[in-house]
C-alpha positions in Angstrom: 24.1 46.9 -12.5 24.4 43.6 -14.2 24.9 41.8 -10.8 22.0 43.8 -9.3 19.7 42.6 -12.1 20.8 38.9 -11.7 20.3 39.1 -7.9 16.8 40.7 -8.4 15.9 38.0 -11.0 17.1 35.2 -8.6 15.0 36.8 -5.8 11.9 36.8 -8.0 12.5 33.1 -9.0 12.9 32.1 -5.3 9.9 34.1 -4.3 7.8 32.5 -7.0 8.9 29.0 -6.0 8.1 29.6 -2.4 4.7 31.2 -3.3 4.0 28.3 -5.6 4.5 25.8 -2.8 2.4 27.8 -0.4 -0.3 28.0 -3.1 -0.8 24.2 -3.0 -2.2 23.5 0.5 -3.5 20.1 1.6 -0.4 17.9 1.0 0.5 15.4 3.8 4.0 16.1 5.2 6.2 14.0 7.5 8.3 15.3 10.4 9.8 14.1 13.6 6.5 14.4 15.4 4.5 12.5 12.8 2.3 13.5 9.8 0.7 16.9 9.3 -1.5 18.7 6.8 -1.3 22.4 6.6 0.5 22.5 9.9 -2.1 20.4 11.7 -1.3 16.9 13.0 -2.7 14.1 10.8 -3.0 10.6 12.4 -5.3 8.1 10.8 -7.0 4.8 10.8 -7.2 3.6 7.2 -8.0 0.6 5.1 -6.4 -1.4 2.4 -8.5 -0.8 -0.6 -6.2 -2.1 -3.3 -8.9 -2.5 -6.0 -10.2 1.1 -5.5 -8.7 2.4 -8.8 -10.3 -0.5 -10.8 -13.9 0.2 -9.8 -14.2 3.3 -12.1 -13.3 1.1 -15.1 -16.4 -1.1 -14.7 -19.0 -0.6 -17.4 -21.9 -1.4 -15.1 -22.2 1.6 -12.8 -23.6 -0.6 -10.0 -20.3 -2.4 -9.9 -18.3 0.7 -10.6 -18.9 4.4 -9.8 -22.1 3.7 -7.7 -20.2 1.1 -5.6 -17.2 3.3 -5.3 -19.1 6.3 -4.0 -21.2 4.2 -1.6 -18.1 2.6 -0.2 -16.2 5.8 0.2 -19.1 7.4 2.0 -19.4 4.4 4.3 -15.7 4.4 5.1 -15.7 8.1 5.8 -18.7 7.8 8.1 -16.7 5.2 10.2 -13.7 7.4 10.6 -11.5 6.0 7.8 -9.5 8.7 6.2 -6.7 6.9 4.4 -6.7 4.2 1.7 -3.8 2.1 0.4 -4.3 1.4 -3.3 -2.7 -0.5 -6.2 -1.8 1.8 -9.1 -1.8 -0.8 -11.8 -1.1 -4.4 -12.7 1.6 -5.7 -15.1 1.1 -8.4 -17.7 -1.8 -10.7 -18.3 -2.8 -14.3 -17.8 -2.0 -17.0 -15.3 1.0 -16.4 -13.0 2.4 -18.6 -10.2 -0.6 -20.7 -10.4 -3.2 -18.0 -10.0 -5.3 -15.6 -12.1 -3.8 -12.2 -11.7 -5.7 -8.9 -11.3 -7.1 -7.4 -14.5 -7.1 -5.2 -16.5 -3.4 -4.3 -16.6 -1.8 -0.9 -16.7 1.2 -2.4 -18.6 -0.1 -5.4 -20.6 3.2 -5.9 -22.4 6.7 -4.4 -21.8 6.7 -0.7 -22.4 3.2 -0.6 -23.6 0.6 1.2 -21.3 -3.1 1.2 -21.4 -3.9 4.9 -21.0 -7.5 4.3 -20.0 -6.5 2.3 -16.8 -5.4 5.4 -14.9 -8.8 7.0 -15.5 -10.0 4.7 -12.7 -7.4 6.1 -10.3 -8.3 9.6 -11.5 -11.8 9.0 -10.4 -10.9 7.5 -7.1 -8.6 10.4 -6.2 -11.2 13.0 -7.1 -13.8 11.3 -5.0 -11.4 10.9 -2.1 -10.5 14.6 -2.3 -14.2 15.5 -1.9 -14.2 13.5 1.3 -10.8 14.7 2.6 -9.3 11.3 2.4 -5.7 10.5 1.4 -4.2 7.7 -0.7 -1.0 5.7 -0.4 -0.3 4.3 -3.9 1.9 1.3 -4.4 3.7 1.2 -7.7 4.4 -2.5 -8.2 4.4 -5.8 -6.3 6.8 -8.3 -4.9 4.0 -10.9 -5.2 2.4 -12.4 -8.3 -1.2 -11.4 -7.9 -0.8 -8.2 -9.9 2.1 -9.3 -12.1 4.9 -7.3 -10.3 8.5 -8.4 -10.2 8.0 -11.9 -11.6 6.4 -10.3 -14.7 9.3 -8.0 -15.3 11.7 -10.9 -15.1 9.6 -12.9 -17.5 9.6 -10.1 -20.0 13.4 -10.1 -19.9 13.7 -13.8 -20.4 14.7 -14.6 -16.8 11.6 -16.8 -16.3 10.1 -18.7 -19.2 6.3 -18.7 -19.8 5.7 -22.2 -18.6 7.6 -21.5 -15.3 5.8 -18.2 -14.8 2.4 -19.8 -15.1 2.8 -22.9 -12.9 2.8 -22.8 -9.1 6.4 -22.1 -7.9 7.8 -23.6 -4.7 8.8 -21.1 -2.1 12.5 -21.6 -2.8 11.9 -21.1 -6.5 9.9 -17.9 -5.9 12.7 -16.6 -3.7 15.4 -17.5 -6.3 13.5 -15.9 -9.2 12.2 -12.8 -7.4 15.6 -11.9 -5.9 17.0 -11.5 -9.5 14.7 -8.5 -10.1 17.1 -6.1 -8.3 20.1 -7.0 -10.4 18.2 -7.2 -13.7 19.0 -3.8 -15.4 16.3 -4.1 -18.1 13.8 -4.9 -15.4 14.9 -1.8 -13.5 14.5 0.3 -16.6 11.0 -1.1 -17.3 9.9 -0.5 -13.7 11.2 3.1 -14.0 9.3 3.6 -17.3 6.1 2.6 -15.5 6.8 4.9 -12.6 7.6 7.8 -15.0 4.5 7.1 -17.0 2.4 7.3 -13.8 4.0 10.4 -12.5 3.6 12.2 -15.9 -0.1 11.4 -16.1 -2.7 14.2 -16.1 -6.0 13.5 -14.4 -8.9 13.0 -16.8 -11.2 14.3 -14.0 -9.3 17.3 -12.4 -6.8 18.1 -15.2 -4.0 18.0 -12.6 -0.8 16.0 -12.8 -0.4 13.5 -10.1 2.3 15.6 -8.6 -0.4 18.3 -8.0 -3.0 15.9 -6.5 -3.2 16.6 -2.8 -5.4 13.5 -2.3 -2.2 11.5 -2.7 -0.4 11.1 0.6 2.5 8.9 -0.6 4.1 6.9 -3.3 5.1 3.4 -2.3 7.9 1.7 -4.2 6.1 -1.7 -4.2 3.9 -3.9 -2.1 6.1 -5.8 0.3 9.4 -5.7 -1.6 11.9 -8.2 -0.1 15.5 -9.0 -1.2 14.3 -12.6 -1.0 17.9 -13.9 -0.9 21.0 -12.6 1.0 22.9 -12.3 -2.3 20.4 -9.7 -3.5 20.7 -7.3 -0.5 23.1 -4.8 -2.1 21.1 -4.6 -5.3 17.9 -4.3 -3.2 19.3 -1.3 -1.3 20.4 0.4 -4.5 17.0 -0.1 -6.1 15.3 1.6 -3.1 17.7 4.5 -3.1 17.6 5.1 -6.8 13.9 4.7 -7.2 13.1 7.0 -4.3 15.5 9.6 -5.6 13.9 9.4 -9.1 10.4 9.8 -7.7 11.3 12.6 -5.3 13.1 14.6 -8.1 10.1 14.2 -10.3 7.5 14.8 -7.6 8.8 16.7 -4.6 5.2 17.3 -3.2 4.5 13.8 -2.0 5.9 11.4 0.6 7.8 8.2 -0.4 7.9 5.0 1.5 9.2 1.5 0.6 6.2 -0.7 1.5 8.1 -3.3 3.5 6.6 -5.7 6.0 9.3 -4.8 8.5 12.1 -7.2 9.7 10.0 -10.1 8.4 10.7 -8.8 4.9 14.4 -8.3 5.6 15.1 -11.9 6.7 14.8 -10.9 10.4 17.5 -8.2 10.0 16.8 -5.1 12.1 20.0 -3.5 10.8 18.9 -3.9 7.2 15.4 -2.6 7.9 16.9 0.4 9.7 19.5 1.1 6.9 16.9 1.2 4.1 14.8 3.6 6.1 17.7 5.9 6.9 17.8 6.9 3.2 16.8 10.6 3.2 14.2 10.3 0.4 12.3 7.6 2.4 9.9 9.7 4.5 8.5 7.1 6.8 8.6 3.5 7.9 6.0 0.7 7.5 5.4 -2.7 9.0 2.8 -5.5 8.3 1.6 -8.2 10.6 0.3 -11.5 9.3 -0.2 -14.1 12.1 -1.4 -16.8 9.7 1.2 -16.4 7.0 3.9 -16.2 9.6 2.9 -19.5 11.3 1.7 -18.0 14.6 -1.3 -20.4 14.4 -2.3 -23.3 12.3 -5.4 -24.2 10.5 -8.5 -23.3 12.6 -6.6 -22.9 15.9 -7.2 -19.1 16.2 -8.9 -19.1 19.6 -6.3 -21.1 21.5 -3.5 -19.2 19.8 -4.7 -15.7 20.7 -2.3 -15.1 23.6 0.6 -16.0 21.3 -0.8 -13.8 18.4 -1.3 -10.8 20.6 2.1 -11.2 22.3 4.0 -11.6 19.1 2.2 -8.6 17.5 3.0 -6.3 20.4 6.7 -7.3 20.4 6.9 -6.9 16.6 5.4 -3.5 16.7 7.6 -2.4 19.7 10.8 -3.4 17.8 9.9 -1.3 14.8 8.6 1.6 16.9 12.1 1.8 18.6 13.8 2.0 15.2 11.4 4.7 14.0 12.1 6.7 17.1 15.8 6.4 16.5 15.4 7.7 13.0 12.9 10.4 14.0 10.5 9.3 11.3 6.8 8.3 11.5 5.8 4.6 11.5 2.7 3.2 9.9 1.2 -0.3 10.6 -0.1 -0.5 7.0 -1.2 -4.2 6.8 -2.7 -6.5 9.4 -5.4 -9.1 9.2 -6.9 -12.2 10.7 -9.5 -14.7 9.4 -13.0 -14.8 10.9 -13.8 -17.2 13.8 -13.1 -20.8 13.0 -11.1 -19.7 9.9 -14.4 -19.3 8.0 -14.7 -17.4 4.7 -18.4 -16.8 5.2 -19.5 -13.2 5.9 -22.2 -14.4 8.3 -19.6 -16.0 10.7 -18.6 -13.9 13.8 -15.4 -12.0 14.2 -14.8 -12.2 17.9 -11.1 -13.0 17.6 -10.4 -10.7 14.7 -12.0 -7.9 16.8 -9.7 -8.8 19.7 -6.7 -8.6 17.4 -7.8 -5.3 16.0 -8.5 -3.8 19.4 -5.0 -4.9 20.5 -3.3 -3.1 17.6 -5.6 0.0 17.8 -4.7 0.3 21.5 -1.0 0.1 20.8 -1.5 2.9 18.3 -3.5 5.0 20.7 -0.9 4.6 23.4 1.9 5.7 21.0 -0.1 8.8 20.1 -0.7 9.6 23.7 3.0 9.3 24.5 4.1 11.2 21.4 5.5 8.0 19.9 6.3 7.5 16.2 3.2 5.4 15.2 1.2 7.8 13.1 -1.2 5.6 11.1 -2.5 2.2 10.3 -4.4 0.5 7.5 -6.3 -2.8 8.3 -6.5 -5.4 5.6 -8.9 -5.0 3.9 -12.2 -3.5 3.0 -14.6 -5.5 0.7 -17.7 -3.3 0.8 -21.1 -4.8 0.3 -19.8 -7.4 -2.2 -19.7 -11.1 -1.1 -17.7 -14.1 -2.2 -18.9 -15.9 -5.3 -20.9 -18.9 -4.2 -19.5 -22.2 -5.4 -15.8 -21.3 -5.7 -13.1 -20.3 -3.3 -10.8 -18.2 -5.4 -11.3 -15.1 -7.5 -11.8 -15.5 -11.3 -11.8 -12.9 -14.0 -15.2 -11.2 -14.1 -15.9 -11.6 -10.4 -16.2 -8.4 -8.4 -13.2 -7.5 -6.2 -13.1 -8.1 -2.5 -10.3 -7.2 0.0 -8.6 -10.6 -0.6 -6.4 -10.6 -3.7 -6.7 -13.5 -6.2 -4.2 -15.9 -4.7 -6.1 -15.9 -1.4 -9.5 -17.4 -0.5 -12.2 -14.9 -1.0 -13.5 -13.8 2.3 -10.3 -14.8 4.2 -9.3 -11.4 5.7 -12.0 -9.1 4.2 -13.9 -6.7 6.4 -17.5 -6.4 5.1 -19.9 -3.5 5.6 -22.0 -5.7 7.8 -19.2 -6.5 10.3 -20.9 -4.2 12.9 -18.6 -5.0 15.9 -15.5 -4.4 13.9 -16.8 -1.0 12.6 -17.6 0.1 16.2 -14.0 -0.5 17.1 -12.7 1.4 14.0 -15.0 4.3 14.7 -14.1 4.5 18.4 -10.4 4.5 17.9 -10.5 6.8 14.8 -11.9 9.5 17.1 -9.6 8.6 20.0 -6.4 9.2 18.1 -7.3 12.6 16.6 
């Protein structure tokens, strides 16, 4: 009788758990054939909209909630159904020679500004109304939102003067690579992740684990080991962080946020190894022809054959790895300046459009042939806001564009008036459905 009761109780618990999962429809799932929602395939053209969670914090509704709703409506009308968003910045003040994103979620170590996540609450609620999904990155390899350099500074690995001045590339690699072996840094990162996962929405009353508008948690924006000596610690950080998130929130997907082999010192084996981890649900890659030296200065037009060829090869290498792992692949960042390397929104986008069309076509072919490419996010949407006249870089108080503070404002941003680009986006968003 006792065992019968225990078996019955266990059956009730299991049934309740299964029923509870079934009662929460709308979550994006990953499988060998790509993404799905409620059993139906989900493939998408999306945008990087890293500042989206900050708009709801603006006191002026024209810069905040009104702008947000207009931009989401516009994106939805053009076929964009996925947005890649920064959850929150770390620290305050100058960092690596630039003004970082403000306001900060974690202004000082272990202290969180509870109001900051209200902006993300609003964004997710508005996205849910429009059947859009968010990929949320939890920190940053780069300085423009604080990220790993800030954690190292808090633990005394970088002094304030060094943190604030412009670092050389070798210095940045040397310092950032220490993040993965800095145990207090790991703990502080984990505290921020735990704080985010425990948050209950001020709009819907749901915890983030219950928010179906979230597609995935991303460990960080473009995390790199930076130095060969950090690779083992880098792999451990990925495995441990993903396991912690998955245990806390089993409803959502997890990805790393890597650029691909460019972020693993051209090591396909390392890229494959970190995506073999069972709690990593899908692969990502980024493509940056300018940053990677595929053209110089204003020489975009004459460099297009090289840019398109290298992009195709880069995607193909990662598509093969994704196919071997039976996991989806997302091209989640790619961008190109306007014609003549201009930052002015009035300048044409002939070569950017050619670049976009090339990547969209590769995506469409992969879909047609049942390949692993399942989504992409162009960099980046800037809405109807324009660069501040009279200066090149962002300053605190300026409205946000698609270009983060360390880059020239207008460099890679797609504006609402870029008609030819939006025609491409709309066409291919319908083609890949």
